[in-house]
C-alpha positions in Angstrom: 8.2 -5.7 31.4 8.2 -3.2 34.4 4.4 -3.2 34.3 4.3 -6.9 34.4 6.5 -7.0 37.4 4.3 -4.5 39.2 1.3 -6.6 38.3 2.9 -9.8 39.5 3.7 -8.1 42.8 0.0 -7.2 43.1 -0.9 -10.8 42.4 1.5 -12.0 45.1 0.1 -9.5 47.5 -3.4 -10.7 46.7 -2.4 -14.3 47.2 -0.8 -13.4 50.6 -3.9 -11.6 51.6 -6.0 -14.6 50.7 -3.7 -17.0 52.7 -4.0 -14.7 55.8 -7.8 -14.9 55.5 -7.7 -18.7 55.2 -8.4 -18.8 51.5 -5.6 -21.2 50.8 -6.3 -24.8 51.9 -2.6 -25.8 52.6 0.1 -23.3 52.9 2.7 -25.9 54.1 2.8 -27.5 50.6 5.2 -25.9 48.1 3.2 -27.4 45.3 0.0 -25.9 46.6 1.6 -22.5 47.0 2.9 -22.5 43.4 -0.5 -23.6 42.2 -2.1 -20.8 44.1 0.3 -18.2 42.6 -0.5 -19.4 39.1 -4.2 -19.3 39.8 -4.0 -15.8 41.2 -2.1 -14.5 38.2 -4.7 -16.1 35.9 -7.4 -14.5 38.0 -5.7 -11.1 37.8 -5.4 -11.3 34.0 -9.0 -12.3 33.5 -10.3 -9.7 35.9 -8.2 -7.0 34.2 -9.3 -7.9 30.7 -13.0 -8.3 31.5 -14.6 -5.3 29.9 -17.2 -5.1 32.6 -14.4 -4.1 35.0 -12.9 -1.4 32.7 -13.7 2.0 34.1 -12.2 3.8 31.2 -13.9 2.2 28.2 -16.5 4.3 26.4 -18.9 3.7 23.5 -19.7 6.1 20.7 -22.6 6.0 18.4 -22.6 6.7 14.6 -26.2 7.5 13.5 -25.4 7.3 9.8 -23.9 3.8 10.1 -26.2 2.7 13.0 -23.1 1.4 14.9 -21.5 1.5 18.3 -17.7 1.8 18.5 -15.7 0.9 21.6 -12.8 3.1 22.6 -9.4 1.6 22.4 -8.5 -0.6 25.4 -5.5 -2.8 26.2 -5.8 -6.3 24.8 -3.3 -7.7 27.3 -2.5 -7.3 31.0 1.2 -6.4 30.6 1.6 -4.3 27.4 5.1 -3.4 26.5 4.0 -0.6 24.2 0.5 0.5 25.1 -0.2 2.4 21.9 0.4 -0.7 19.9 -1.2 -3.5 21.9 -4.8 -2.2 22.1 -8.0 -3.3 20.5 -11.3 -1.7 19.5 -14.5 -3.1 18.1 -17.5 -1.7 16.1 -20.9 -3.3 16.7 -24.0 -3.0 14.5 -26.7 -0.9 16.2 -29.3 -3.6 15.7 -27.5 -5.8 18.2 -27.5 -3.2 20.9 -30.5 -2.1 23.0 -28.3 0.6 24.6 -25.5 1.3 27.1 -25.9 0.3 30.8 -24.1 3.1 32.7 -25.0 2.0 36.3 -24.5 -1.8 36.2 -28.2 -2.8 36.6 -28.4 -4.5 33.3 -30.7 -1.9 31.8 -30.1 0.4 28.9 -29.6 4.0 30.3 -28.4 5.5 27.0 -29.9 4.4 23.7 -29.2 5.4 20.1 -32.3 7.7 20.2 -31.0 9.8 23.1 -27.2 9.5 22.5 -25.2 12.8 22.6 -21.6 11.9 23.4 -19.3 9.0 24.2 -20.5 7.2 27.3 -18.9 4.8 29.8 -20.7 1.6 30.4 -21.6 -1.9 29.1 -23.5 -3.0 26.1 -27.0 -4.3 26.6 -27.1 -6.9 23.8 -30.3 -7.9 22.0 -29.7 -11.5 21.0 -33.0 -11.8 19.2 -32.4 -9.0 16.6 -31.5 -10.1 13.1 -29.5 -8.3 10.3 -29.8 -9.4 6.7 -26.6 -8.6 4.9 -26.4 -7.1 1.4 -26.0 -10.6 0.0 -29.0 -12.0 1.9 -27.2 -13.8 4.7 -28.9 -13.6 8.1 -27.0 -12.9 11.3 -27.8 -12.3 15.0 -25.7 -11.0 17.9 -24.8 -14.6 18.7 -23.9 -15.8 15.2 -22.3 -12.7 13.7 -18.8 -13.1 12.2 -16.0 -11.0 13.6 -13.7 -9.4 11.1 -10.1 -9.2 12.4 -8.2 -6.4 10.6 -4.4 -7.2 10.6 -2.1 -4.2 10.2 1.7 -4.6 10.1 2.4 -2.9 6.7 5.9 -4.0 5.8 5.9 -6.1 8.9 6.1 -2.9 10.9 4.3 -1.6 13.9 0.7 -0.3 13.8 -0.7 2.2 16.3 -4.0 1.4 17.9 -7.0 2.9 16.0 -10.7 2.7 16.6 -12.6 0.1 14.6 -14.4 1.5 11.5 -18.2 1.2 10.9 -17.6 -0.3 7.5 -19.2 -3.7 8.1 -22.0 -2.7 10.4 -24.6 -2.9 7.6 -23.5 -6.4 6.8 -24.1 -7.6 10.4 -20.4 -8.2 11.2 -18.5 -7.2 14.3 -15.5 -5.2 13.2 -12.3 -5.5 15.1 -9.1 -3.3 14.9 -5.9 -4.0 16.8 -2.5 -2.5 17.0 0.7 -4.4 16.9 4.4 -4.0 17.6 6.8 -4.3 14.6 10.3 -4.4 13.3 10.9 -0.6 13.7 10.0 -0.4 17.4 12.0 0.6 20.4 10.9 0.7 24.0 12.4 2.0 27.3 13.3 -0.2 30.2 12.9 0.6 33.9 16.3 2.3 34.0 15.4 4.6 31.1 17.5 2.8 28.5 16.1 2.5 25.0 16.1 -1.0 23.5 15.0 -2.5 20.2 11.9 -4.6 20.2 9.3 -5.7 17.7 11.1 -8.8 16.3 9.1 -11.6 15.0 6.7 -12.9 16.2 5.6 -9.6 17.9 3.2 -8.5 15.1 1.5 -11.8 14.9 1.4 -12.4 18.7 -0.3 -9.0 19.3 -3.0 -9.9 16.8 -3.5 -13.3 18.4 -3.8 -11.7 21.8 -6.4 -9.3 20.5 -8.4 -12.2 19.2 -8.2 -13.9 22.6 -9.4 -10.7 24.2 -12.5 -10.3 22.0 -13.4 -14.0 22.2 -13.1 -13.8 26.0 -15.5 -10.8 26.2 -17.9 -12.5 23.8 -18.0 -15.4 26.2 -18.6 -13.1 29.1 -21.5 -11.4 27.3 -19.7 -8.1 27.1 -19.6 -8.1 23.3 -21.9 -9.6 20.6 -20.5 -12.0 18.0 -19.6 -15.6 17.5 -16.3 -17.0 18.8 -16.6 -19.6 16.0 -16.6 -17.3 13.0 -13.6 -15.0 13.2 -12.2 -13.9 9.8 -8.7 -12.3 9.5 -8.1 -9.8 6.7 -5.4 -7.4 5.7 -3.2 -6.2 2.8 0.5 -6.5 2.1 2.3 -7.1 5.4 -1.2 -7.2 6.9 -2.2 -9.8 4.3 0.8 -11.8 5.4 -0.3 -11.6 9.0 -3.9 -12.4 8.1 -2.6 -15.5 6.5 -0.3 -16.4 9.3 -3.1 -15.9 11.9 -5.1 -18.4 9.9 -2.1 -20.8 9.5 -0.9 -20.8 13.1 -4.1 -21.0 15.0 -3.5 -21.8 18.7 -0.1 -23.3 18.0 1.8 -23.7 21.2 5.0 -22.3 19.6 3.5 -18.8 20.3 2.2 -19.4 23.8 5.3 -18.1 25.6 5.1 -14.8 23.8 1.4 -14.5 24.6 1.9 -15.3 28.2 4.7 -12.7 28.5 2.2 -10.1 27.3 -0.5 -11.2 29.7 -2.9 -12.5 27.2 -6.2 -14.0 28.4 -6.9 -17.7 27.9 -3.3 -19.0 27.7 -1.4 -20.0 30.8 1.6 -22.2 31.7 1.1 -25.0 34.2 3.5 -26.1 36.9 4.7 -29.0 34.8 5.5 -26.8 31.8 2.4 -27.7 29.9 -0.1 -25.0 28.8 -3.8 -24.3 29.5 -5.9 -22.4 27.0 -9.2 -22.2 28.7 -11.2 -19.9 31.0 -13.9 -20.7 33.5 -17.0 -18.5 33.5 -19.8 -19.1 35.9 -18.6 -22.7 36.5 -18.3 -23.6 32.8 -14.9 -24.1 31.1 -14.4 -22.6 27.7 -11.4 -23.2 25.4 -10.1 -20.0 23.8 -8.2 -20.3 20.5 -6.2 -17.5 19.0 -7.1 -18.9 15.6 -9.7 -17.9 13.0 -12.4 -19.6 11.0 -11.6 -17.9 7.7 -9.2 -15.6 6.1 -9.3 -13.0 3.3 -5.7 -11.9 2.5 -4.8 -9.3 0.0 -1.2 -9.5 -1.5 0.0 -11.7 1.3 3.8 -11.2 1.5 4.5 -14.6 2.9 6.3 -17.0 3.2 9.5 -15.0 3.3 11.5 -18.2 3.8 11.1 -19.2 0.2 10.6 -15.7 -1.3 14.1 -15.2 -2.7 14.2 -18.4 -4.6 10.6 -18.2 -5.8 10.9 -14.7 -7.2 14.3 -15.4 -8.8 12.8 -18.5 -10.4 9.8 -16.6 -11.7 11.9 -13.9 -13.3 14.6 -16.3 -14.6 12.1 -18.2 -16.7 11.6 -15.0 -18.8 14.4 -15.4 -21.4 14.3 -11.7 -22.1 14.4 -10.2 -18.7 17.2 -7.7 -18.0 18.6 -8.3 -14.6 20.8 -5.2 -14.8 24.1 -6.8 -13.9 25.7 -10.2 -14.6 26.0 -10.8 -10.9 22.2 -10.6 -10.4 21.5 -12.7 -13.4 23.9 -15.4 -12.3 22.5 -15.3 -8.8 19.0 -15.7 -10.2 20.2 -18.7 -12.1 21.6 -20.3 -9.0 18.5 -19.5 -6.9 16.3 -21.0 -9.6 18.2 -24.3 -9.4 17.9 -24.1 -5.6 14.1 -23.6 -5.9 13.7 -26.6 -8.2 15.5 -28.8 -5.7 13.5 -27.3 -2.8 10.1 -27.9 -4.5 11.0 -31.4 -5.7 12.1 -32.4 -2.2 8.6 -31.8 -0.9 6.7 -34.3 -3.0 3.8 -32.0 -3.6 0.5 -32.9 -5.3 -2.9 -31.4 -5.9 -6.3 -32.7 -6.9 -7.5 -31.1 -10.0 -11.1 -31.1 -8.6 -10.0 -29.1 -5.6 -8.7 -26.3 -7.7 -11.1 -26.8 -10.6 -8.3 -26.8 -13.2 -7.4 -29.3 -15.9 -3.7 -29.1 -15.1 -2.5 -32.0 -17.4 -4.8 -30.9 -20.2 -6.5 -34.3 -20.6 -10.0 -32.8 -20.8 -11.1 -33.6 -17.3 -10.5 -32.5 -13.7 -10.4 -35.9 -12.0 -6.7 -36.5 -11.6 -4.3 -36.1 -8.7 -1.2 -34.4 -10.1 2.2 -34.9 -8.7 3.9 -31.5 -8.8 7.6 -31.1 -9.7 10.0 -28.9 -11.7 12.2 -30.3 -14.3 15.1 -28.9 -16.2 15.7 -29.6 -19.9 17.5 -26.8 -21.8 16.2 -28.0 -25.2 12.6 -29.0 -24.3 11.9 -25.8 -22.4 14.1 -23.4 -24.3 11.5 -20.6 -24.2 11.6 -20.6 -20.3 15.4 -20.9 -19.8 15.2 -24.7 -19.5 12.5 -25.0 -16.8 9.2 -26.8 -17.1 7.2 -29.6 -15.4 3.9 -30.2 -13.7 4.5 -27.6 -11.0 4.8 -24.8 -13.6 1.9 -26.3 -15.5 -0.2 -25.7 -12.4 1.1 -22.1 -12.2 0.1 -21.5 -15.9 -3.3 -23.1 -15.4 -4.0 -20.6 -12.6 -3.0 -17.7 -14.7 -5.1 -18.8 -17.6 -8.1 -19.4 -15.3 -7.6 -16.0 -13.8 -7.9 -14.3 -17.2 -10.8 -16.4 -18.1 -12.6 -15.4 -14.9 -12.0 -11.8 -15.7 -13.5 -12.2 -19.2 -16.5 -14.1 -17.9 -17.3 -11.3 -15.4 -17.0 -8.2 -17.6 -20.8 -7.7 -17.4 -20.1 -6.4 -13.9 -17.9 -3.6 -15.1 -19.5 -0.3 -14.3 -18.8 3.0 -16.0 -16.3 1.7 -18.5 -15.9 3.2 -22.0 -15.9 0.8 -24.9 -14.5 1.5 -28.4 -14.8 0.1 -31.9 -11.8 -1.2 -33.9 -11.2 2.3 -35.3 -10.9 3.8 -31.8 -14.3 5.5 -31.8 -16.3 5.4 -28.6 -19.5 3.3 -29.0 -22.9 4.8 -28.7 -25.0 4.1 -25.6 -27.2 1.9 -27.7 -24.3 -0.1 -29.0 -23.0 -0.6 -25.5 -26.4 -1.7 -24.3 -26.4 -4.3 -27.1 -22.9 -5.7 -26.4 -22.9 -9.4 -25.5 -20.6 -10.9 -23.0 -18.5 -12.2 -25.8 -18.3 -8.8 -27.4 -16.9 -7.3 -24.2 -14.4 -10.1 -23.8 -13.1 -9.6 -27.4 -12.9 -5.9 -26.9 -11.1 -6.4 -23.6 -8.5 -8.7 -25.2 -8.0 -6.2 -28.0 -7.6 -3.3 -25.6 -10.6 -1.4 -26.8 -11.8 0.0 -23.5 -11.0 2.5 -20.8 -11.9 1.7 -17.2 -14.1 3.9 -15.1 -12.3 6.9 -13.8 -14.0 6.4 -10.5 -12.4 3.2 -9.3 -11.8 1.4 -12.6 -15.0 -0.4 -12.2 -13.9 -1.8 -8.9 -16.6 -3.0 -6.6 -14.9 -3.1 -3.2 -17.7 -1.4 -1.3 -18.3 -2.6 2.2 -16.6 -5.9 1.5 -13.8 -4.7 -0.8 -11.0 -5.2 1.7 -8.4 -3.0 0.2 -10.9 -0.2 -0.6 -8.9 2.8 -1.5 -5.5 1.2 -1.3 -3.1 2.2 -4.1 -2.9 -0.7 -6.5 0.7 0.1 -7.5 2.8 -1.9 -9.9 0.3 -1.9 -12.8 1.5 -3.5 -16.0 2.9 -0.9 -18.5 3.9 -3.4 -21.2 2.5 -6.4 -22.9 3.4 -10.0 -21.9 5.8 -10.4 -24.8 8.1 -7.7 -23.4 7.0 -5.0 -25.8 5.3 -2.0 -24.2 2.1 -1.0 -26.0 3.1 2.6 -25.8 6.0 2.0 -28.0 8.5 2.3 -25.2 11.1 -0.3 -24.6 10.4 -2.5 -21.5 13.1 -0.8 -19.5 11.6 2.6 -20.2 8.2 1.4 -19.3 9.5 -0.1 -16.1 11.3 3.1 -15.2 8.1 5.1 -15.7 6.3 2.7 -13.4 8.9 3.2 -10.7 8.4 7.0 -10.9 4.6 7.0 -10.9 3.6 4.1 -8.7 2.7 4.9 -5.1 4.8 2.4 -3.2 3.3 3.1 0.2 0.6 1.1 1.8 -1.7 2.7 4.3 -3.0 0.2 6.8 -6.2 2.2 7.3 -7.0 1.9 3.6 -7.8 -1.8 4.0 -11.5 -1.3 4.0 -10.8 1.7 6.2 -10.3 -0.8 9.0 -6.8 -1.9 9.7 -4.9 -0.2 12.5 -1.7 1.5 11.7 0.3 4.2 10.0 1.0 5.0 6.4 4.5 3.9 5.6 6.7 3.1 2.7 7.2 -0.6 2.3 10.9 -0.1 1.9 13.3 1.2 4.5 12.4 4.3 6.6 14.8 6.7 4.9 15.7 5.8 1.4 13.6 2.8 0.4 15.2 -0.5 -0.5 18.9 -0.7 -1.0 18.3 -2.3 -4.4 15.3 -1.9 -6.7 14.4 -2.5 -10.3 16.6 -0.7 -12.8 19.7 -0.4 -10.6 23.0 -1.4 -12.2 24.9 -1.6 -8.8 24.9 -4.9 -7.0 25.4 -3.2 -3.6 26.0 0.3 -2.5 26.7 -0.9 1.1 29.5 -3.5 0.6 32.7 -2.9 -1.3 33.6 -6.6 -1.5 31.9 -9.9 -1.9 33.7 -11.2 1.2 32.4 -8.3 3.3 28.8 -8.9 2.1 29.1 -12.7 2.7 30.4 -12.1 6.2 27.4 -9.9 7.0 25.1 -12.6 5.9 26.8 -15.3 7.9 26.8 -13.3 11.1 23.2 -12.3 10.8 21.9 -15.7 10.0 24.1 -17.3 12.7 22.5 -15.0 15.2 19.0 -15.9 14.1 19.8 -19.6 14.1 21.0 -19.3 17.7 17.5 -18.6 18.7 15.7 -15.8 20.6 15.0 -15.6 24.3 12.8 -18.7 24.1 15.2 -20.6 21.9 13.1 -20.2 18.7 14.3 -19.3 15.2 12.2 -16.3 14.3 12.3 -17.0 10.6 10.8 -20.5 11.3 8.1 -18.9 13.5 7.1 -16.7 10.6 6.9 -19.4 8.0 3.2 -20.4 7.7 4.1 -23.6 5.8 5.6 -24.9 9.0 2.2 -24.8 10.7 -0.5 -25.5 8.2 -2.0 -29.0 8.9 0.2 -29.5 12.0 -1.4 -31.5 14.7 -0.8 -28.6 17.2 -2.6 -26.1 14.9 -6.3 -25.2 14.8 -6.6 -24.9 11.1 -8.9 -22.4 9.5 -11.9 -23.7 7.6 -11.3 -21.6 4.5 -8.8 -19.1 3.2 -8.8 -16.9 0.1 -5.7 -15.1 -1.0 -6.0 -12.3 -3.7 -2.9 -11.0 -5.3 -2.3 -8.6 -8.2 -1.0 -10.7 -11.0 1.4 -7.9 -12.0 2.6 -6.9 -8.6 6.3 -7.3 -7.9 6.2 -7.5 -4.1 6.3 -11.3 -4.0 6.2 -14.2 -6.4 2.9 -15.8 -7.4 4.5 -19.1 -6.4 4.2 -18.1 -2.8 0.4 -18.1 -2.8 0.4 -21.2 -5.0 2.5 -23.0 -2.3 0.2 -21.8 0.4 -2.8 -23.1 -1.4 -1.2 -26.5 -2.0 -0.3 -26.9 1.7 -3.8 -25.8 2.8 -5.6 -28.1 0.5 -3.5 -31.0 1.7 -4.5 -30.0 5.2 -8.2 -30.1 4.3 -8.7 -26.3 4.2 -10.9 -24.8 1.6 -8.2 -22.7 0.0 -8.6 -20.4 -3.0 -6.1 -18.1 -4.7 -7.0 -15.4 -7.1 -4.4 -13.6 -9.2 -6.2 -10.5 -10.5 -4.7 -10.5 -14.0 -4.2 -6.7 -14.2 -4.0 -6.0 -10.5 -1.1 -4.5 -8.7 -0.1 -4.6 -5.1 -3.1 -5.0 -2.7 -5.7 -4.9 -5.5 -9.3 -3.9 -4.8 -12.1 -6.4 -5.3 -13.6 -6.1 -8.8 -16.4 -7.2 -11.1 -19.0 -8.1 -8.5 -16.8 -9.7 -5.8 -16.3 -8.3 -2.3 -15.1 -9.4 1.1 -18.7 -9.5 2.4 -19.8 -11.6 -0.6 -17.1 -14.2 0.1 -17.7 -14.3 3.9 -21.4 -14.7 3.4 -20.9 -17.4 0.8 -18.5 -19.3 3.1 -21.0 -18.9 5.9 -23.7 -20.3 3.7 -21.5 -23.3 2.8 -20.2 -24.2 6.3 -22.9 -23.2 8.8 -26.0 -25.3 9.3 -29.2 -23.4 8.6 -27.4 -20.5 6.8 -28.5 -19.1 3.5 -26.8 -20.3 0.4 -25.4 -17.2 -1.3 -25.0 -16.7 -5.1 -23.5 -13.8 -6.8 -26.0 -11.1 -7.8 -26.8 -10.8 -11.5 -24.9 -8.0 -13.3 -26.9 -5.0 -14.4 -26.7 -4.2 -18.1 -24.6 -1.2 -18.9 -26.9 1.1 -20.8 -24.6 4.2 -21.1 -21.1 4.3 -22.4 -18.4 6.0 -20.2 -17.0 9.4 -21.0 -13.3 8.5 -21.8 -12.1 9.9 -25.1 -9.6 7.2 -26.0 -8.9 3.5 -25.3 -6.3 2.8 -22.6 -6.6 -0.9 -22.4 -3.6 -3.2 -23.2 -3.9 -5.1 -26.5 -3.4 -8.8 -25.6 -4.4 -10.2 -29.0 -0.9 -11.0 -30.1 -0.3 -13.4 -27.3 -3.7 -14.7 -26.2 -5.4 -17.4 -28.3 -9.0 -16.2 -28.2 -10.5 -18.1 -31.1 -12.8 -19.6 -28.5 -13.6 -16.7 -26.1 -14.9 -19.1 -23.5 -11.6 -20.9 -23.4 -8.7 -18.6 -23.9 -5.1 -19.7 -23.6 -1.5 -18.5 -23.6 2.0 -20.0 -23.0 4.1 -20.2 -19.9 6.7 -18.0 -21.5 4.0 -15.3 -22.0 2.9 -15.7 -18.4 6.3 -15.1 -16.9 6.9 -12.2 -19.3 3.7 -10.7 -18.1 4.9 -11.0 -14.6 8.3 -9.5 -15.1 7.1 -6.7 -17.2 4.5 -5.5 -14.8 6.3 -6.4 -11.5 8.5 -3.4 -11.2 9.2 -3.2 -7.5 12.4 -5.2 -7.2 14.5 -7.8 -8.9 16.2 -10.8 -7.4 19.5 -9.9 -5.9 21.3 -10.8 -2.7 19.7 -8.0 -0.6 16.7 -7.3 -2.7 14.1 -9.9 -2.1 16.0 -10.7 1.0 14.4 -7.8 0.9 15.8 -4.9 2.7 12.0 -4.5 3.2 9.7 -7.3 4.4 12.3 -8.2 7.0 12.5 -8.2 10.8 14.9 -5.2 11.1 14.9 -2.1 8.9 17.8 -1.2 6.8 18.5 2.3 5.5 20.5 4.1 2.8 23.8 3.2 4.5 23.2 -0.3 5.7 21.2 -3.3 4.7 18.3 -4.8 6.6 19.2 -7.8 8.6 19.8 -10.8 6.4 17.9 -14.0 7.2 17.6 -16.2 4.1 19.4 -19.5 4.8 18.8 -20.7 1.3 20.3 -17.5 -0.2 23.3 -17.9 2.1 23.8 -21.5 0.9 23.9 -20.2 -2.7 26.3 -17.4 -1.8 28.7 -19.8 -0.1 28.5 -22.6 -2.6 29.1 -20.4 -5.6 31.3 -17.8 -4.1 34.1 -18.4 -6.7 31.9 -17.3 -9.6 29.7 -14.7 -7.8 32.7 -12.9 -6.2 34.2 -12.2 -9.7 30.9 -10.6 -10.9 30.1 -8.7 -7.7 30.1 -4.9 -8.2 32.0 -5.4 -11.4 30.0 -2.7 -13.2 28.8 -5.0 -16.0 
């Protein structure tokens, strides 16, 4: 804030100087004076954020990647935390003739004679073409820009230079820092204060997008302002989704203006302008994106408690650990049913390519609802209906896709029914059906080098720890012979629960951090038999909830409810939002970080808004799964480009290469699914809803629903620690706690 005040004083001084020189046409008019000040502040921001005026920016060249990387610069004119509000880009070498060091427009340093980081401006070759690995053709004017969103656990991300990962694909790669929930800053008096509340993470990413688009329009950077693609994993996946869901919505303008973002200004009458004028031409600048590739998007948090409780509660055999948690899950499940049914949701079968009602076609529009009938749906604790039919159809489709793409598996070891590794000749002769059958029966071991995953240049979470992999079968029995609780406990010990932002295709800015609290992780996690270590009575806990939520409902400095700001469902399809053209959300089907219903709800909302929305639940994937079996980020981006850009190449998945050598594993490690999957027709497998939710609860070992569990003590806006909970914010959860206090208070911390 201090820096902004200094900058504004400079603007005022500049305006005064211009008036003294006769630049202002009418200094006697108050309106004209105010307009002049606004104009001068805008001019200051645009001059400051014009890369051509930046005397500190340098460019480095990587000969192996043939790519130029820009040093980190501030994305805004008034950064609060400079180390977290910067931006860097990496540009394919083919688009760059060289670096102009003296301002004459000519390349003074080229790739051929580069020796060290050099200050100057890019000399861009707009005629050069790059053909991606999938066959798509890009130029410096048409290249997509990949926006890497950090914010693991909704926390801060330090600025990092953009990686060269996508240079060979022809993309511009962009890395930005962001403020987050664990941030503090120091005011002009030297006092430390908390900052980083929502929507800081999202706003910093939006501001970086504006910065890059502005400099593309100026000719300082190559790339197309029309084809920005957000991507990230975990909290970064949430923000990648929210960037796509809230494009250019005015609810975020005040926060952008406060930071000094380019291309968003407040007018005298309180309205906003989102344009810049360059050489006499006015350009609109949106902070939205064209597409989104989100991995394990931990959003929307607004409905997360209810959704996860509902998903777990439908498993009749799930052990909640205490009666309090089980009863709370029952109440939350009822709340979720009412919440979904109030929204009058529907989906076209053709849009999702699923036969949801099982009538043999995909031509119907299905009204989606949850119903309760204790007898009819006894195997799922009384819950059923078309909404969960859709959920089940997605799961079945996900397994079917996996089976249909096993020819893309590389380095796997296949075994016969007696547990003997097949010969190279036998593997070479395996049909697709043979592999699918062997897979269902668990007669395989994945490649030791990446489990056959094919993230590569496009595999967004390349190298990220999958975490949360399923230890037991969907029926609740662990294939190792362990009881489900024992299998879950093993998972808790061995899974790496951290998520390194820079592991998302080695691109996202940020620091490695645990997704729980800074010191001790979450206050509650799977396997605990204590309802709360931080509250001695139910009344004490309830009062903490009421106080926290009342504070949030009172609004922030701009009068906004920060939970509402961070609910993408509030913005998708809104008339004030620039909707993305396409979105793909990939979750690990066995991850416990958020319910699969969250991504399902996002897809429903996006399809209703006319967005091409796809969700993939990687059936054996954990948190932030890598792309597998021939898929990659670059494949999907190129495919969408081919579908939506006139004159672009239509992209098809490359044919799988036949595996001619068996892997070197000595025993099968696959999970035997044959007892619960009907695979009499390998091209159309099926399983029940009860099996689907059992699969979820058995593999999803991170947390269980409880008052401060999914509410999370983790993906929140303020950290908790081992002694105190994170700030509570779930209004729906509070409603349940208040309405059912008489029952829940008797069970709370009762030791049962």
